[in-house]
C-alpha positions in Angstrom: -1.9 23.6 -4.7 -1.8 19.8 -4.9 -5.6 19.6 -5.3 -5.4 16.7 -7.7 -3.3 14.6 -5.3 -5.5 15.5 -2.4 -8.6 14.6 -4.3 -7.2 11.2 -5.3 -6.3 10.5 -1.7 -9.7 11.5 -0.5 -11.4 9.3 -3.1 -9.3 6.3 -1.9 -10.1 7.0 1.7 -13.8 7.3 0.8 -13.7 3.9 -0.9 -12.1 2.3 2.2 -14.7 4.1 4.4 -17.5 2.5 2.3 -15.8 -0.9 2.4 -15.8 -0.8 6.2 -19.3 0.8 6.7 -20.8 -2.6 7.2 -18.7 -3.5 10.2 -16.1 -5.5 8.3 -12.9 -6.1 10.4 -10.1 -3.7 9.4 -7.2 -5.5 7.6 -3.6 -4.7 8.4 -2.9 -3.7 4.8 -5.9 -1.3 4.7 -4.8 0.2 8.1 -1.3 0.8 6.7 -2.8 2.4 3.5 -5.1 4.6 5.6 -2.2 5.7 7.8 0.0 6.6 4.7 -2.9 8.5 3.1 -3.7 10.4 6.3 -0.1 11.2 6.7 0.2 12.5 3.1 -2.9 14.7 3.5 -1.5 16.1 6.8 1.9 16.8 5.1 0.2 18.6 2.2 -1.9 20.7 4.6 1.3 21.5 6.6 3.2 22.4 3.4 0.3 24.7 2.3 0.2 26.4 5.7 4.0 26.9 5.8 4.0 28.5 2.3 1.2 30.9 2.9 -1.4 28.9 1.1 -4.5 27.2 2.4 -7.3 25.1 1.1 -9.8 27.5 -0.2 -13.5 26.9 0.1 -14.2 24.3 -2.5 -18.0 24.2 -2.2 -20.2 21.7 -0.5 -18.9 18.7 -2.6 -18.7 15.5 -0.6 -15.2 14.5 0.4 -13.5 17.9 0.0 -11.6 20.1 2.3 -13.0 23.5 3.3 -11.7 26.3 5.4 -13.8 27.5 8.3 -12.5 29.9 11.0 -8.9 29.4 9.8 -9.0 25.6 10.2 -9.0 23.0 7.5 -11.6 20.4 8.0 -12.7 17.3 6.1 -16.4 17.5 5.1 -18.1 14.4 4.2 
């Protein structure tokens, strides 16, 4: 559930991660965007957990969630 939203959020987070990979100073706007996206991802994961769903193993694709030992983790 909400895989497309989660995927879009992950793509945006990866773009920002690449932007800051060279040691660029984090801007206030990007920090606020990162905070909102992280919060949205956490809320989606919580909603899934409360409704009996979970992120299923979605393969070894970069930037996807996978479930291991009952915990959802971000794999890069």
